C-alpha positions as CSV (number, residue, x, y, z in Angstrom):
1,M,8.4,21.7,-7.0
2,E,10.6,19.4,-8.1
3,E,9.4,17.2,-11.9
4,V,7.2,14.3,-12.3
5,P,10.2,11.1,-12.6
6,G,9.4,9.7,-16.3
7,W,8.9,6.7,-14.7
8,L,6.5,7.8,-12.3
9,E,4.4,9.1,-15.3
10,T,4.0,5.9,-17.1
11,L,3.5,3.6,-13.9
12,A,0.5,6.1,-13.1
13,E,-0.7,5.5,-16.5
14,R,-0.8,2.1,-16.4
15,A,-1.7,2.1,-13.0
16,A,-4.9,3.4,-14.1
17,R,-6.0,0.8,-16.3
18,A,-4.9,-1.9,-14.6
19,P,-7.1,-4.9,-14.7
20,V,-8.8,-5.9,-11.8
21,S,-7.9,-9.6,-10.0
22,P,-11.4,-11.2,-9.9
23,M,-11.0,-11.6,-6.0
24,F,-11.0,-8.4,-6.0
25,R,-13.7,-7.2,-7.9
26,P,-16.3,-5.5,-6.3
27,P,-19.4,-6.7,-6.2
28,V,-22.7,-4.4,-8.1
29,S,-23.7,-2.8,-4.5
30,G,-22.1,-2.6,-1.0
31,G,-19.7,-2.5,0.7
32,R,-18.2,1.0,2.1
33,R,-15.5,3.3,0.1
34,A,-11.9,3.4,1.2
35,A,-8.7,4.7,-0.1
36,V,-5.5,4.5,0.1
37,L,-2.3,6.2,-0.4
38,L,0.4,5.1,-2.5
39,L,3.1,8.1,-2.4
40,F,6.5,7.6,-4.2
41,G,8.9,10.2,-3.0
42,E,13.7,10.3,-4.1
43,G,15.1,9.4,-0.7
44,P,18.9,8.8,0.0
45,L,19.0,5.0,-1.6
46,G,16.8,6.7,-5.2
47,P,13.1,6.2,-5.1
48,D,10.6,5.0,-2.3
49,V,7.4,4.4,-1.6
50,L,5.5,5.2,2.0
51,L,4.5,1.9,4.1
52,I,2.8,2.5,7.9
53,Q,3.0,-0.7,10.7
54,R,-0.2,-0.6,12.0
55,S,-1.0,-1.4,15.7
56,S,-1.2,-4.2,17.0
57,R,-3.9,-2.7,19.5
58,G,-5.9,-1.8,16.1
59,R,-9.4,-2.4,14.7
60,T,-8.6,-2.8,11.1
61,H,-5.4,-5.4,10.1
62,P,-3.6,-5.0,13.3
63,G,-0.3,-5.3,13.5
64,Q,0.0,-5.1,9.3
65,P,2.2,-3.2,7.0
66,A,-0.2,-0.8,4.5
67,F,-0.4,2.4,2.5
68,P,-1.7,5.0,4.8
69,G,-5.4,5.1,4.2
70,G,-9.2,4.3,5.7
71,G,-12.0,5.8,5.2
72,V,-13.7,8.1,2.7
73,D,-16.4,10.1,5.4
74,P,-18.8,12.4,4.3
75,E,-16.9,15.2,4.8
76,D,-14.1,14.2,2.3
77,D,-14.3,15.2,-1.4
78,G,-14.1,11.4,-2.6
79,P,-11.1,9.4,-2.6
80,I,-8.5,11.4,-3.0
81,A,-9.1,13.9,-0.3
82,A,-9.7,10.4,2.0
83,A,-6.3,9.4,1.7
84,L,-4.5,12.6,1.7
85,R,-6.6,13.4,5.1
86,E,-5.8,9.6,6.5
87,A,-1.8,9.9,5.5
88,S,-2.2,12.9,7.2
89,E,-3.8,12.0,10.5
90,E,-1.5,8.9,10.1
91,T,2.3,9.7,9.6
92,G,2.1,13.7,10.1
93,L,2.1,14.1,6.4
94,D,1.2,17.3,4.4
95,P,-0.7,17.0,1.8
96,A,1.0,20.2,0.5
97,G,3.7,18.6,-0.5
98,V,2.2,15.6,-2.7
99,R,0.8,15.8,-6.6
100,V,-1.6,12.9,-7.3
101,L,-1.2,11.5,-10.7
102,G,-4.1,9.5,-10.6
103,T,-6.1,6.6,-9.1
104,M,-6.3,2.8,-9.4
105,P,-9.5,1.0,-10.4
106,E,-11.9,0.2,-7.4
107,L,-11.0,-3.1,-5.5
108,Y,-13.1,-4.9,-3.1
109,L,-11.3,-6.3,0.7
110,S,-14.8,-8.9,1.1
111,H,-13.1,-9.3,5.0
112,S,-13.8,-6.2,5.4
113,D,-15.9,-4.7,3.1
114,N,-14.5,-1.4,1.8
115,R,-13.7,-0.9,-1.5
116,V,-10.6,0.5,-1.7
117,T,-9.4,3.3,-4.3
118,P,-5.5,3.4,-4.6
119,V,-4.3,7.2,-5.0
120,L,-0.6,7.3,-7.2
121,G,0.8,10.4,-5.4
122,W,4.7,12.1,-5.9
123,W,5.9,13.5,-3.0
124,H,8.2,16.8,-4.6
125,T,8.7,18.3,-1.4
126,P,9.1,15.4,1.2
127,C,8.2,16.0,5.3
128,V,9.5,14.4,8.6
129,V,7.0,11.8,8.7
130,H,6.2,9.4,12.3
131,A,3.2,7.3,13.9
132,A,0.6,10.6,14.7
133,S,-2.1,8.1,15.3
134,P,-0.1,5.7,17.8
135,D,-3.4,3.7,18.6
136,E,-3.5,3.6,15.1
137,V,-0.5,3.6,13.6
138,E,3.5,1.9,15.7
139,S,6.1,3.1,12.9
140,V,6.4,4.9,9.3
141,E,8.8,3.7,6.9
142,R,10.4,4.8,3.6
143,V,10.9,2.2,1.6
144,P,13.2,2.3,-0.9
145,V,11.9,0.1,-4.1
146,R,15.7,-0.7,-4.7
147,E,14.9,-3.0,-2.0
148,L,11.2,-3.5,-2.8
149,V,12.7,-5.4,-5.9
150,D,15.4,-7.1,-4.5
151,P,15.2,-11.0,-5.3
152,A,16.4,-11.7,-2.1
153,N,13.3,-9.8,0.0
154,R,10.3,-11.5,-1.8
155,I,8.6,-15.0,-1.6
156,R,5.1,-15.9,-1.7
157,L,2.7,-16.3,1.7
158,R,0.7,-19.2,1.9
159,H,-3.2,-18.9,3.4
160,P,-4.0,-22.4,5.9
161,S,-7.1,-21.9,2.4
162,G,-4.5,-22.6,0.4
163,H,-4.3,-19.1,-1.6
164,T,-0.7,-18.3,-2.0
165,G,0.1,-14.3,-2.9
166,P,2.8,-12.5,-3.0
167,A,5.1,-10.7,0.1
168,F,8.4,-8.7,0.9
169,R,10.4,-8.8,3.8
170,V,12.0,-5.0,4.6
171,R,12.9,-3.1,7.2
172,G,12.0,-5.8,9.8
173,L,8.5,-5.4,7.8
174,L,6.5,-8.6,6.3
175,V,4.6,-6.8,3.8
176,W,1.8,-9.7,2.4
177,G,-1.6,-9.8,1.7
178,F,-3.4,-7.0,0.0
179,T,-0.4,-4.6,0.4
180,A,1.9,-7.0,-1.1
181,G,-0.8,-7.2,-3.9
182,V,-0.6,-3.4,-4.7
183,L,2.0,-3.2,-4.8
184,D,3.2,-6.9,-6.8
185,G,1.2,-5.0,-9.7
186,V,2.3,-1.4,-9.6
187,L,5.7,-2.6,-9.3
188,G,5.5,-5.0,-12.4
189,G,4.5,-1.7,-14.2
190,S,7.1,1.2,-13.0
191,G,10.4,-1.2,-14.7
192,F,12.0,-1.7,-11.0
193,E,11.0,-4.9,-11.4
194,L,13.8,-7.9,-10.9
195,P,13.2,-11.7,-11.8
196,W,12.8,-13.4,-8.6
197,D,11.7,-17.1,-7.6
198,R,8.1,-16.9,-7.9
199,S,8.4,-20.7,-6.4
200,R,9.1,-19.5,-2.9
201,V,6.3,-20.2,-0.9
202,E,6.6,-20.1,2.8
203,D,3.1,-20.3,5.4
204,I,2.1,-17.2,6.8
205,P,3.5,-17.0,10.6
206,P,0.9,-18.3,13.2
207,D,1.5,-14.9,15.1
208,V,1.1,-12.5,11.9
209,L,-2.6,-15.2,11.4
210,N,-3.4,-14.9,14.8
211,L,-3.5,-10.6,14.7
212,A,-5.3,-11.1,11.2
213,S,-8.4,-13.3,12.2
214,R,-8.8,-10.8,15.3
């Protein structure tokens, strides 16, 4: 089994203690438990992270780039098991090739009433991945970290409500919302982040906004 890189061990330690923004702070009660998998591996262009493009026909977050994941089912032994199961169902991932390094604090998504636990993993034995559940996933990408931290690929998106948040343009994907927020925080603790122009603000494209509001 390939040894976990030092930068990823440090990232996992920092992520476990990461403060939760008031925007994502869970309520005292209520909300559906869910989990996502932040899976880092070593690809041809260096460290990368696994992302999916959700189907535009899907019921949840249609058309949006995301981490593999979903709801914690009764038969799951908590969020780690749920994240690995969902990733396997959505991408064909073999969980035996993943070493789980820990979890991040639970985050709350008010629009979907989900309490989401991000699970960090090291892909020590990569396998071929694909859109294993076409009704839910359109494509699967291993996105190099070097492309995510490239200042040319980073912007802030403005919602009609006036709220702005980080976003990434990589591999033909516009990564925004919850996924971009988590990536922004995680990359900040990875040691790879480069200075970028946070005053570069664009409106969310109408087609993206229309899909998100379905």
